[in-house]
N, C-alpha and C positions, 0 to 999 in steps of 0.2 A: 535495547536488548531485554530489559525488564518487561516491557509491554509485550514483546514477541513471546517471551517465555510464559507470562501470565495468561495471555489470550489464546495461545496456540499449543503450548506445551513443548514447542521446539526450543531446544537448549543450545544447539550448536549452529552458529551462523557466522560466516566470515563477511564482514562489511567491506565492500569494495571502495577504497578511497574514502575521502571525507566530503564528497559532493552531496549536497542536500537538494531535494526537490520540494518546493514549498507550494502548498495549496491554501488559499484563503477563501473563506466564504462567510456569509452571515445569514441569520434567520431571525424571526420574531417569535418570542414566546411571551404570552400574557402582556402584550404591548411593549415588551422590552427587546431591543435589538441586541442580538448576541453575535459578536465577531469571533471567528475561530481561525486559527492558523495551525496547519498540520505540516510537520516536516517528515519527509520520507528519505530513507537511505537505501541504497541497493546492497543486497547481501546474497550470499550463496548458502543454502542449507543442505544438509546431507540426508534429508528425508522428505517424503511427500505425504507423510502421515501427520495430521494435526489433531490434537485433542482440544477442540475449541471451548472457550469459556462462553457458555450459552447466554449469559447476561450481557455480553459484549458483542458477540458475533452470531448472526443468524445461520450462516452457511459459508462454506468455502469450497474452492476448487482451483486446481492448477490449469491455466489456459495459456494458449499461445498469444502472440501479439494481436493478431487480427480479431480473435475472439474476445480478448480483453477490451479492445476498443468498442466492440459491439455491445458488450455487457455494461460498460460504463455509461450511465444515463445522464451524467452532468458534464457539461463542456469542460469544466475545470479539471475533472478527473481524467477526461480524454487527453487534455493538454499534458498532464503529468505523465501519463502512459507514453505519449509521444516523446517527451523529453528524456525519460528514462531509457526508452528503446534507442534513441539517437546516441545516448552516451555508452550503451553496452553492446550494440549490435555487432561491433567488430570482435567482441569476445565470444560471441555465440557460435556454436558449431554449424 
């Protein structure tokens, strides 16, 4: 919630359950391998307006499932999108 508020200005979010979606990846910087684990939670917000923290986020947009898959350039991100959609599709209009 703190990250959401700091990076988007969105202050109201209802987290749906306690299910986590985990993404792991690594990269090399100056010959040092860096491993990163990111945990995602699904939440509902009451606004589509975000005031992004430019030092953390280049751009944002709200997209549907198909467009999200097209925009995700890494297979791990596509996997997370598919997992999240599978868990919430029954709740969508």
